[in-house]
LUMFILO-670349 format. One line per field, with one value per residue (C-alpha): residue number from 0; residue in three letters; x, y, z. Coordinates in Angstrom, 2 decimals. Example, Ala and Ser with C-alpha at 12.3 -4.5 7.8 and 13.67 -1.06 7.14 Angstrom:
// residues 2
seq: [0 1]
type: [ala ser]
px: [12.30 13.67]
py: [-4.50 -1.06]
pz: [7.80 7.14]
//
This chain:
// residues 609
seq: [0 1 2 3 4 5 6 7 8 9 10 11 12 13 14 15 16 17 18 19 20 21 22 23 24 25 26 27 28 29 30 31 32 33 34 35 36 37 38 39 40 41 42 43 44 45 46 47 48 49 50 51 52 53 54 55 56 57 58 59 60 61 62 63 64 65 66 67 68 69 70 71 72 73 74 75 76 77 78 79 80 81 82 83 84 85 86 87 88 89 90 91 92 93 94 95 96 97 98 99 100 101 102 103 104 105 106 107 108 109 110 111 112 113 114 115 116 117 118 119 120 121 122 123 124 125 126 127 128 129 130 131 132 133 134 135 136 137 138 139 140 141 142 143 144 145 146 147 148 149 150 151 152 153 154 155 156 157 158 159 160 161 162 163 164 165 166 167 168 169 170 171 172 173 174 175 176 177 178 179 180 181 182 183 184 185 186 187 188 189 190 191 192 193 194 195 196 197 198 199 200 201 202 203 204 205 206 207 208 209 210 211 212 213 214 215 216 217 218 219 220 221 222 223 224 225 226 227 228 229 230 231 232 233 234 235 236 237 238 239 240 241 242 243 244 245 246 247 248 249 250 251 252 253 254 255 256 257 258 259 260 261 262 263 264 265 266 267 268 269 270 271 272 273 274 275 276 277 278 279 280 281 282 283 284 285 286 287 288 289 290 291 292 293 294 295 296 297 298 299 300 301 302 303 304 305 306 307 308 309 310 311 312 313 314 315 316 317 318 319 320 321 322 323 324 325 326 327 328 329 330 331 332 333 334 335 336 337 338 339 340 341 342 343 344 345 346 347 348 349 350 351 352 353 354 355 356 357 358 359 360 361 362 363 364 365 366 367 368 369 370 371 372 373 374 375 376 377 378 379 380 381 382 383 384 385 386 387 388 389 390 391 392 393 394 395 396 397 398 399 400 401 402 403 404 405 406 407 408 409 410 411 412 413 414 415 416 417 418 419 420 421 422 423 424 425 426 427 428 429 430 431 432 433 434 435 436 437 438 439 440 441 442 443 444 445 446 447 448 449 450 451 452 453 454 455 456 457 458 459 460 461 462 463 464 465 466 467 468 469 470 471 472 473 474 475 476 477 478 479 480 481 482 483 484 485 486 487 488 489 490 491 492 493 494 495 496 497 498 499 500 501 502 503 504 505 506 507 508 509 510 511 512 513 514 515 516 517 518 519 520 521 522 523 524 525 526 527 528 529 530 531 532 533 534 535 536 537 538 539 540 541 542 543 544 545 546 547 548 549 550 551 552 553 554 555 556 557 558 559 560 561 562 563 564 565 566 567 568 569 570 571 572 573 574 575 576 577 578 579 580 581 582 583 584 585 586 587 588 589 590 591 592 593 594 595 596 597 598 599 600 601 602 603 604 605 606 607 608]
type: [met gln tyr lys tyr asp leu arg asp leu lys phe ile leu lys glu trp leu pro thr glu glu val ala ala cys glu arg tyr lys asp thr phe ser val asp asp val asp met leu leu asn glu gly tyr lys val ala lys glu ile leu asn pro ile asn ala pro gly asp lys thr gly val lys phe glu asn gly lys val thr ala val pro gly phe lys glu ala tyr gln phe leu gln gln asn gly trp gly ser ser ser glu cys ile lys val glu thr gly met pro leu val met tyr lys ala ile ala glu met asn thr gly ala cys pro ala ile thr ser cys val lys leu thr ser gly ala ala asn leu ile leu arg phe gly thr glu lys asp gln ala met phe ile pro lys met leu asn gly asp trp gln gly thr met cys leu thr glu pro asp tyr gly ser asp thr gly asp ile ile thr arg ala tyr pro thr ser asp pro arg ile tyr asn ile lys gly thr lys met phe ile thr ala gly asp gln gly thr cys glu asn thr ile his met val leu ala arg pro glu gly ala ala ala gly ser pro gly ile gly leu tyr ile val pro lys ile trp val asn asp asp gly ser met gly glu pro asn asp val ile thr ala ser val glu his lys met gly leu his ala gln ala thr ala leu leu asn phe gly glu glu asp gln cys arg gly ile leu val gly pro pro pro asp glu lys gly cys ser gln gly leu ala met met phe his met met asn glu ser arg ile gly thr gly his asn ser asn ser gln ala ala ala ala tyr tyr tyr ala ser gln tyr ala thr glu arg ile gln gly arg leu phe gly val lys gly ala gln arg val pro ile ile lys his glu asp val arg arg met leu leu asp met lys ser his val glu gly ile arg ala met ile phe lys gly phe tyr tyr leu asp ile glu gly asn ser ala asp arg ala arg ala lys thr phe ser gly phe ala glu ile leu thr pro leu val lys cys tyr gly ser glu ala ser leu gly val ile ser gln ala ile gln val leu gly gly val gly tyr thr gln glu tyr pro val glu gln tyr leu arg asp ser lys ile leu thr ile trp glu gly thr ser phe ile his ala asn asp leu ile gly arg lys met arg met lys glu gly lys ile phe arg gly trp leu asp asp ile lys ala phe ile asp thr asn leu his ala glu gly phe ala val glu met lys asn leu gln lys gly tyr gln cys met glu glu val thr ala ile tyr his glu trp tyr asn his met glu thr lys arg pro leu ile pro leu tyr ala met lys ala leu phe val met ala gln val gln val ala gln cys leu met glu gln ala leu ile ala arg arg lys phe ala ala ala asp thr ala asp thr leu phe tyr lys gly lys ile ala ser ala ser tyr tyr val asn asn val leu pro asn val phe leu ala thr glu leu ile arg asn ala asp asp thr val leu thr cys pro glu glu ala leu val ile ser]
px: [-9.20 -7.13 -6.79 -3.11 -1.24 2.31 3.75 7.25 6.71 5.19 8.16 10.55 8.94 9.20 12.53 14.61 13.30 11.71 13.63 11.08 13.64 13.47 9.74 10.12 12.72 10.25 9.28 5.77 6.95 10.46 9.36 6.64 7.60 10.71 11.59 12.00 8.21 7.41 7.49 5.34 2.77 2.42 2.32 -0.43 -2.25 -2.22 -3.85 -6.63 -7.21 -7.17 -9.03 -11.50 -12.22 -11.93 -14.47 -17.23 -16.36 -18.11 -21.11 -21.54 -21.51 -24.17 -26.40 -26.05 -27.33 -31.08 -33.26 -36.73 -39.11 -36.51 -33.86 -30.61 -29.51 -25.83 -24.70 -23.89 -20.51 -19.95 -20.72 -18.50 -15.61 -15.87 -15.83 -12.95 -10.83 -11.72 -11.34 -8.08 -5.89 -6.32 -8.64 -9.12 -7.08 -4.00 -4.35 -5.73 -3.70 -3.11 -3.82 -1.19 -1.67 -1.34 1.07 3.26 1.15 3.63 3.14 -0.58 -1.40 0.44 -1.94 -4.97 -4.04 -4.27 -7.60 -8.98 -7.92 -9.66 -12.95 -13.21 -16.65 -15.51 -12.34 -14.02 -16.22 -13.10 -11.45 -14.50 -14.58 -10.87 -11.39 -14.33 -12.42 -9.40 -11.61 -12.86 -9.32 -8.03 -10.82 -13.26 -13.24 -11.93 -15.54 -16.26 -13.22 -14.16 -17.75 -17.10 -13.58 -13.42 -16.56 -15.65 -12.29 -13.57 -16.16 -19.32 -19.88 -18.84 -18.33 -19.30 -18.67 -21.79 -21.17 -23.16 -26.75 -29.30 -28.66 -25.10 -22.46 -19.01 -20.41 -19.82 -19.93 -23.54 -25.03 -28.34 -28.47 -29.08 -27.89 -30.05 -28.70 -30.24 -29.91 -26.69 -24.02 -22.46 -25.71 -27.48 -30.62 -29.72 -32.14 -31.46 -30.77 -27.47 -27.10 -24.52 -23.34 -21.03 -21.89 -24.50 -26.54 -24.46 -26.25 -23.00 -22.89 -25.28 -24.65 -23.34 -21.52 -22.06 -19.69 -22.06 -21.44 -24.28 -24.83 -25.67 -28.21 -26.74 -23.75 -21.60 -22.28 -20.37 -17.71 -16.68 -20.12 -20.18 -19.93 -19.04 -21.19 -21.08 -24.51 -25.04 -27.80 -28.65 -28.05 -25.20 -25.80 -23.24 -22.20 -21.48 -24.58 -26.95 -30.16 -33.07 -33.01 -31.70 -34.13 -31.67 -33.73 -32.47 -34.79 -33.24 -30.09 -28.73 -28.89 -25.36 -23.12 -20.75 -19.89 -23.18 -22.19 -21.74 -24.80 -24.80 -27.59 -29.89 -30.21 -32.78 -31.76 -34.44 -37.66 -39.32 -37.14 -35.50 -32.04 -29.20 -25.58 -22.53 -20.51 -16.92 -14.47 -15.29 -18.73 -19.25 -17.37 -18.86 -18.79 -20.65 -17.56 -16.96 -14.11 -16.24 -15.06 -11.41 -11.67 -13.54 -10.76 -8.55 -10.95 -11.48 -7.75 -7.31 -10.17 -8.71 -5.42 -7.37 -9.49 -6.44 -4.97 -8.28 -8.24 -4.72 -5.38 -8.26 -6.17 -3.40 -5.78 -7.23 -3.72 -2.76 -5.84 -5.05 -1.44 -2.59 -5.08 -2.47 -0.26 -3.17 -5.15 -3.93 -4.85 -3.22 0.23 3.36 3.26 5.07 6.19 5.13 3.62 3.84 1.85 -0.84 0.65 -0.37 -1.48 1.35 3.58 1.78 3.48 0.41 -0.64 2.85 2.55 -0.72 0.69 3.78 1.68 -0.51 2.50 4.30 1.24 0.35 3.90 4.58 1.38 1.83 5.32 3.99 1.29 3.71 6.11 3.16 2.52 6.19 5.92 2.85 4.59 7.47 5.14 3.19 5.95 9.45 11.31 12.97 10.22 11.87 11.98 8.42 7.25 8.93 7.39 4.00 4.11 5.21 2.33 -0.13 1.13 0.89 -2.71 -4.42 -1.98 -2.69 -6.44 -6.89 -4.18 -4.53 -8.27 -8.19 -5.30 -6.88 -9.74 -7.33 -5.48 -8.66 -9.98 -6.78 -7.13 -10.55 -9.01 -6.40 -9.18 -11.05 -14.74 -14.76 -13.41 -16.72 -18.66 -19.33 -17.76 -14.38 -13.52 -12.08 -15.30 -16.40 -13.29 -14.19 -17.68 -16.44 -13.63 -15.41 -16.93 -13.44 -12.89 -15.89 -15.57 -14.03 -14.35 -14.30 -10.99 -11.16 -11.64 -8.26 -6.64 -7.98 -6.64 -3.20 -2.96 -4.98 -3.62 -0.79 1.33 0.83 1.16 3.54 4.08 5.06 7.94 6.60 5.96 9.44 10.92 9.11 10.36 13.90 13.71 12.87 15.57 18.19 17.50 17.80 21.02 22.59 21.63 21.55 24.42 23.43 24.80 22.25 19.61 20.85 17.63 15.38 17.17 17.14 13.39 12.93 14.99 12.82 9.73 11.06 11.64 7.98 7.03 9.05 7.47 3.92 4.60 5.90 2.91 0.50 2.42 2.03 -1.67 -2.31 -0.45 -2.75 -6.09 -8.05 -7.24 -6.04 -8.53 -10.51 -7.31 -6.41 -9.20 -9.32 -5.84 -5.80 -6.26 -3.40 -1.21 -1.99 -1.15 2.18 3.09 1.78 3.41 6.80 6.52 5.59 8.46 10.92 9.70 10.10 13.61 14.57 13.43 15.14 18.51 18.15 17.09 20.07 22.49 21.00 20.52 23.92 23.82 20.22 19.01 16.90 13.53 14.83 16.66 13.31 11.79 14.58 14.39 10.69 11.36 13.79 11.31 8.49 10.63 11.95 8.53 6.83 9.57 9.94 6.28 4.04 6.10 6.28 2.59 3.89 5.74 2.54 0.47 2.98 2.85 -0.96 -0.82 1.74 -0.44 -3.50 -6.06 -9.35 -11.82 -13.58 -14.21 -15.26 -17.56 -21.15 -22.77 -25.79 -23.58 -22.76 -26.39 -28.82 -31.97]
py: [24.18 21.04 18.46 18.36 16.58 16.77 13.49 14.77 15.11 11.62 10.20 12.13 10.55 7.02 7.20 9.77 10.15 6.97 3.66 2.12 -0.47 -1.87 -2.44 -3.91 -6.36 -7.90 -11.49 -10.54 -8.06 -9.07 -10.90 -8.47 -4.86 -2.71 0.97 0.76 0.30 3.65 5.80 3.44 2.90 6.59 7.69 5.19 5.99 9.67 8.90 7.01 9.90 12.52 10.73 8.46 9.84 13.61 13.91 12.49 14.61 17.94 16.41 13.93 16.78 18.66 15.64 13.83 10.36 9.88 8.08 7.17 4.42 2.97 2.68 4.59 5.51 6.29 9.40 8.87 7.25 6.39 2.69 2.28 4.19 2.20 -1.10 0.05 0.72 -2.58 -4.71 -3.22 -3.33 0.29 -0.54 -2.90 -5.80 -3.57 -2.67 -5.84 -8.12 -11.73 -10.89 -11.80 -8.60 -6.39 -3.46 -1.91 0.74 3.48 2.74 2.11 5.13 7.43 6.26 6.43 10.01 11.15 9.33 11.03 14.45 13.67 12.43 12.33 10.69 7.49 6.58 6.31 3.58 1.72 2.20 0.93 -2.18 -2.71 -2.29 -4.68 -7.23 -6.93 -7.65 -10.84 -11.77 -11.21 -12.74 -14.58 -18.30 -19.81 -20.21 -16.53 -15.56 -17.79 -16.52 -12.79 -11.74 -12.50 -10.53 -7.68 -7.31 -7.52 -4.76 -6.91 -6.30 -3.51 -3.20 -0.81 -0.20 0.11 1.60 4.80 4.69 7.51 7.96 6.65 8.24 8.15 6.22 2.94 0.96 1.99 0.78 -1.07 -2.96 -6.56 -9.97 -12.99 -16.56 -19.08 -22.85 -22.27 -21.03 -18.80 -17.18 -14.48 -12.49 -8.78 -6.04 -2.32 0.92 2.37 5.91 8.01 4.88 6.03 4.24 2.35 1.90 3.37 1.87 0.77 -2.95 -5.89 -6.56 -4.68 -6.47 -4.62 -5.11 -4.51 -4.02 -5.46 -6.66 -10.38 -11.56 -11.80 -9.67 -7.85 -4.15 -1.58 -2.16 -5.70 -7.07 -6.00 -8.54 -8.15 -9.60 -9.89 -8.75 -8.91 -6.79 -9.84 -13.15 -15.21 -18.93 -21.54 -21.94 -18.20 -17.34 -14.60 -15.63 -13.62 -10.02 -10.03 -7.56 -4.66 -1.59 1.81 4.21 7.41 9.06 12.25 15.64 16.81 19.84 17.94 14.52 14.61 11.68 9.45 8.02 8.37 6.06 5.34 1.56 -0.55 -4.13 -6.72 -4.74 -8.03 -10.07 -11.72 -10.14 -12.60 -11.89 -14.15 -13.98 -12.89 -14.27 -16.36 -16.36 -14.51 -16.09 -17.09 -13.45 -12.27 -10.65 -10.56 -9.23 -7.31 -3.80 -4.85 -6.45 -3.47 -1.18 -2.62 -1.20 1.99 2.69 2.08 4.52 7.11 7.21 7.16 10.09 12.25 11.23 11.97 15.45 16.25 14.87 17.32 20.16 19.30 19.30 22.65 24.11 22.88 24.50 27.74 27.77 27.18 30.06 32.37 32.08 32.79 35.52 39.00 41.60 44.50 46.01 45.48 47.26 50.59 50.46 53.58 53.00 49.21 46.96 44.57 41.24 37.64 37.54 35.13 38.23 39.71 39.12 38.01 35.55 34.06 33.84 31.92 29.58 28.78 28.33 25.83 24.09 23.67 22.30 19.88 18.56 18.41 16.60 14.28 13.46 12.66 10.44 8.51 8.06 6.37 4.14 3.16 2.22 0.09 -1.61 -2.59 -3.62 -5.95 -7.39 -7.09 -10.18 -7.99 -8.32 -6.01 -3.24 -4.06 -3.79 -0.39 0.96 -0.43 1.77 4.80 4.21 4.10 7.49 8.99 7.81 10.57 13.16 12.22 12.07 15.18 17.56 16.37 17.04 20.29 21.79 20.88 23.30 26.20 25.17 24.86 28.15 29.85 28.25 29.87 33.17 32.99 32.60 35.52 35.90 33.13 30.74 31.09 29.99 26.50 27.39 26.57 23.33 24.52 25.33 21.70 20.58 22.80 21.28 17.73 17.92 19.42 16.07 14.61 16.44 14.44 11.06 8.30 10.42 14.17 15.97 15.99 12.22 11.84 14.45 12.56 9.32 10.93 12.28 9.50 6.43 6.98 9.05 6.43 3.11 0.70 3.28 5.88 3.85 3.81 7.55 8.11 6.06 8.23 11.42 10.02 9.30 12.96 14.16 11.96 13.64 17.09 16.26 14.85 17.79 20.74 22.46 21.51 24.05 26.59 25.66 27.22 29.14 26.25 23.66 25.92 26.39 22.65 22.07 24.56 22.79 19.48 21.05 22.07 18.44 17.43 20.14 19.28 15.60 16.48 18.73 15.95 13.50 15.89 16.42 12.69 12.38 15.00 13.91 15.15 18.79 18.71 16.31 18.92 20.37 17.09 17.16 20.98 21.29 18.02 19.69 22.09 19.19 17.28 20.28 20.66 17.05 17.10 20.35 19.31 15.94 17.68 20.13 17.29 15.47 18.63 19.19 15.61 16.30 19.70 18.17 15.71 18.47 20.59 17.71 17.03 20.64 21.27 18.20 18.59 19.57 22.68 21.08 19.31 22.43 24.20 21.23 21.08 24.84 24.37 21.58 23.79 26.68 24.48 23.40 26.87 28.47 25.88 25.77 29.56 30.59 27.71 25.85 28.92 28.30 25.43 27.86 29.78 26.62 25.31 28.56 28.36 24.75 25.77 28.68 26.39 29.17 27.75 30.38 27.68 25.79 28.72 30.35 29.37 27.05 29.36 32.16 30.10 29.66 32.22 32.01]
pz: [-12.11 -12.58 -9.84 -8.95 -6.20 -4.89 -6.10 -5.46 -1.70 -1.46 -3.38 -1.13 1.93 0.53 -1.31 0.58 4.13 5.51 5.41 3.05 2.05 5.61 5.18 1.70 3.04 5.48 4.71 3.60 0.97 -0.04 -3.20 -4.27 -3.47 -3.45 -3.34 -7.10 -7.36 -5.75 -8.89 -10.93 -8.18 -7.38 -11.01 -11.83 -8.60 -9.48 -12.84 -11.08 -8.68 -11.41 -14.19 -12.41 -8.93 -9.20 -12.06 -9.84 -6.79 -7.45 -9.27 -6.42 -3.91 -5.85 -6.49 -3.17 -2.35 -2.67 -0.13 -1.38 -0.29 2.07 -0.65 -1.14 -4.65 -5.09 -6.94 -10.64 -11.18 -7.53 -7.84 -10.89 -9.28 -6.03 -7.88 -10.09 -7.00 -5.40 -8.52 -9.77 -6.67 -5.56 -2.67 0.24 -1.10 -0.88 2.80 4.33 6.53 5.47 1.81 -0.76 -2.74 0.35 0.03 2.70 4.39 3.53 -0.18 -0.21 1.92 -0.48 -3.19 -0.88 0.02 -3.59 -3.97 -0.86 -2.08 -5.38 -3.90 -0.08 -0.07 -1.75 0.10 3.50 2.00 0.89 4.30 6.17 4.02 4.67 8.41 8.54 6.47 8.76 11.79 10.15 9.10 12.65 14.70 12.42 11.78 8.55 7.49 8.13 6.12 3.21 3.20 3.42 2.50 -1.26 -2.09 0.26 -1.44 -5.01 -4.60 -4.64 -0.93 1.39 5.15 7.92 11.62 13.80 17.24 17.78 19.04 19.36 23.09 23.21 21.05 22.60 25.61 23.81 27.04 27.61 24.32 24.52 21.20 22.24 21.07 21.93 21.68 19.29 19.00 17.06 19.54 16.88 15.70 17.72 17.07 16.97 17.99 18.25 16.43 15.21 13.93 12.06 10.26 7.48 4.22 6.23 3.04 0.23 -2.77 -4.42 -3.59 -3.59 0.10 3.13 5.94 9.20 12.14 15.06 18.77 20.86 24.41 24.80 27.34 30.83 29.88 32.41 32.80 30.80 28.18 29.31 28.44 24.80 21.98 18.30 15.50 11.71 10.52 6.74 5.24 3.13 4.91 3.50 3.15 4.13 0.49 0.22 -1.80 -0.68 0.99 2.36 3.63 7.20 8.80 8.59 7.72 6.65 8.48 7.13 5.87 7.39 5.68 6.23 5.95 3.65 2.19 0.32 -1.90 1.14 2.88 6.67 7.77 10.70 10.78 12.61 13.35 14.09 13.72 12.82 15.20 12.20 12.24 12.68 13.56 13.63 16.83 16.38 18.91 21.99 23.67 26.97 29.88 33.23 34.37 31.27 29.78 26.03 23.91 21.41 22.20 22.42 18.98 17.52 18.74 16.00 13.42 15.41 15.65 11.92 11.34 13.74 11.86 8.59 9.73 10.43 7.08 5.33 6.87 5.76 2.27 1.84 3.26 0.81 -2.17 -1.08 -0.76 -4.25 -5.74 -3.89 -5.08 -8.66 -8.40 -6.89 -9.97 -12.35 -10.61 -11.56 -8.95 -7.13 -7.31 -5.28 -1.94 -1.94 -5.58 -7.44 -10.87 -10.57 -12.90 -11.68 -10.65 -9.90 -6.30 -5.41 -5.57 -2.53 0.79 2.71 0.04 0.13 3.93 3.65 1.00 3.05 6.18 4.32 2.77 6.09 7.86 5.06 4.66 8.40 9.32 6.34 7.62 11.11 9.60 7.39 10.27 11.99 8.96 8.96 12.64 11.87 8.95 11.21 14.02 11.77 9.62 11.05 12.24 14.88 17.46 20.00 17.41 16.37 19.98 20.43 17.24 18.20 21.30 19.27 16.82 19.72 20.92 17.44 16.91 18.96 17.61 14.02 14.49 16.63 15.39 11.80 11.69 13.66 11.67 8.34 8.93 9.25 6.10 4.03 5.41 4.27 0.84 0.55 1.67 -1.10 -3.66 -2.11 -2.92 -5.51 -2.88 -1.08 -4.15 -5.43 -8.78 -7.25 -5.45 -2.13 -0.27 -0.58 1.27 4.23 4.40 3.85 6.40 9.42 10.36 10.67 13.97 15.24 13.50 15.60 18.72 19.20 19.53 23.33 23.43 21.75 23.94 26.94 25.46 25.19 28.73 30.38 28.66 26.21 28.62 31.33 29.46 31.21 33.97 31.38 29.93 26.37 26.39 27.84 25.01 22.48 24.14 24.22 20.48 19.78 22.17 20.50 17.16 18.72 20.58 17.41 15.20 17.60 15.80 12.25 9.81 8.65 11.22 14.46 15.20 14.13 16.26 19.33 18.89 18.51 21.65 23.51 22.19 23.47 26.89 26.82 26.22 29.26 31.39 30.35 31.03 34.51 35.23 34.32 36.47 39.39 38.72 38.68 41.98 43.54 42.11 45.13 44.26 40.63 39.03 36.99 35.51 33.83 31.21 31.14 29.64 27.68 24.28 24.92 26.02 22.84 20.65 22.46 21.70 18.13 17.08 18.41 16.65 13.39 13.81 14.37 11.24 9.18 10.50 9.67 6.13 5.98 6.89 4.02 1.65 2.61 1.97 -1.46 -2.48 -4.05 -6.29 -7.41 -10.86 -11.31 -10.54 -7.47 -6.31 -6.10 -4.31 -1.72 -1.19 -0.52 1.97 3.88 3.79 5.14 8.08 8.86 8.66 10.86 13.49 13.64 13.26 14.38 16.96 19.28 19.98 22.10 24.36 25.10 25.53 28.06 30.00 30.08 31.35 33.95 35.15 35.35 35.24 36.53 35.27 33.26 36.50 38.65 36.08 37.04 34.53 34.46 33.19 30.13 29.10 27.70 29.79]
//
C-alpha cells in the first residue's frame, strides 16, 4: 500500500484557517517566510516523507536495533535518513529558537507531521535533539552554545532527555542521581542510573549529548534541589573536538511492544567515577535550591505537545491506509438490495461510519494541535506582548489536552483502521498494526494520561486565580455567541453551546471541591480524566466548527476537487459535534453525580489473592 498523507488539510489549516500571515509578519520571519511558501514547503516535505522515511519504516520495525557487547547498531538506513533530515533543513535547525533558519512552528510542524506518519521511530530522535539544543540555547553559556549547537543541528551529534530512574519515574523530585562539585565550578562529576531513555544510544551519531537531571551535594530536598547538566557520551574539548569517553555506559536496551527501530536505553553514569557534566544555569543558592527542573520543563513541555502530535500523526497515517484499502477491497453486497453485486467495502454503512469517525478525530485533534502551535508562534515572536502573554496562557492550557486526549484518542482511531482492513489488518503484511504498537507508548511518554489530567485540574484551571482559564473559556464562548445561528449548523451549534455549558459546570464543580478539600479531596483526582476529556472534546469541536464555517463559505465557489474537500470538512465537523461531543454531556453528569464506588471498594477486592 502506498504511503499517502492529506496535504490538502494541512494547507487548509495554514492558508485558510489559521492567520499564518500574522506569524510570518513577525520580525524573526518577515524576510524569510510567507504564506506563499506553504505549498512548496509541504510538497517537498511530503516527498521526503514518502521517498526517504517511509521506505525504512517497516524494515526497521522488523529488524529492530541491535545491542551486542555494549554497543547499539542502528537499523539499516536509519543513520542516513536521520542525517539527511538534519543536514537538509528538515530537522532540528528548523524548529530551534535563535537559529536563523528556524521556521514558524505552524509550518515546520506540518512537515514534521508527515515525517512522523512515515516513520514514527525517527522523528522522536529529531525532536529530542531539538529539545536538548533549545535548552542549551535558552540557558547555556555562549561557550556551551558554540561547542554543542552546530554539531547537534547538522546531524553529527544528537540529544536526549534523562529524567527517569529505576525507582523514580514520574516522581522526578525524588531522583537520586548525584552531581559532585570539582575544582571547576561549572564541571560536576555525575553518578547514577537513568532508564527508559529514548534514543539514549541510537547508533546514528558519533556523539550523544544527554541533558541530565541530578542532585548536587547539599541540595535542598525534593524538586527545588535538582540541577541540570550537559553530559556528553564522549567528552567535548574546549576547542569543540571530541576527547575521551565520558564514562556513560549503555547497560541495556529495552525489548518493546513497538518502536523497534528506536533504542530505549538504560544508562549508567559514572561507574568508574569519571563522568563529567556541565552545569546549566546558576549554581545552587544558599538554601541548596537549583533551577534544573524548571529549566528542563521547557524541554518536557515541548515533548508533551510533540507526543500528542506524534500520536495524531500515526492515527492519521493509519486512517489514510484504511481509506485506501476500503476503496480497493471488494467484499459483500449492499444491505437489503436483492441480487446486488459485490462492492468495495467503502459502500457499506458501518465502514463509512468508521472512516468518518477516524477522519473527524484526526482532523479535529490536528486542528487543536495547530491552534496550539499558532499560540506558541505568537508567544515567542509577536511584538504585541499583551497578545503574546494571553496566547502563552492558552498554549499552557492546551498542552495537557493535546498530550492526553491526542494520545488516548489515537489508539481508538488506529484500532478502527485495523477493523476496516479486517483480518489482514491484524497481520504484519499491512502497515496499520505497527502504528497501534508504536503509538501505545505515547499515552505514557512524558507522563501518563492521569498526570496531564491532574495538571489540568490542579494547575491550569487555577493559574493566576483562574483568570487565564477563564480567558480561554471566554474565547470559546465568544465564538459560540457569534455563530450560534450560523446557517446550516443549527443542531451543531446548539450541541457546541451545550458542550460549553458542560465546561462551565465542570469548572464550577472543581472550584467547589477545592473549597471543601476536607471532604471532597479524593474526588479531585478521581474525576480528573473525565474533566480533561470534557475540555478537550469541546475544544476540538469548536476548532472543527471554525473550519466548517470557512468550508461552507468557500463551497459554492470551489472547483470540483475543492468541493469534495469542503464537503468533507463540513462532514467531519457535523459528525464529531453530533456523535462524539455528546460524550461530554454524559461525562459531566458523571462528574456531577460524583459516584465514589472506586473509593469505597476495598483494595483487597481489586487484587487476586
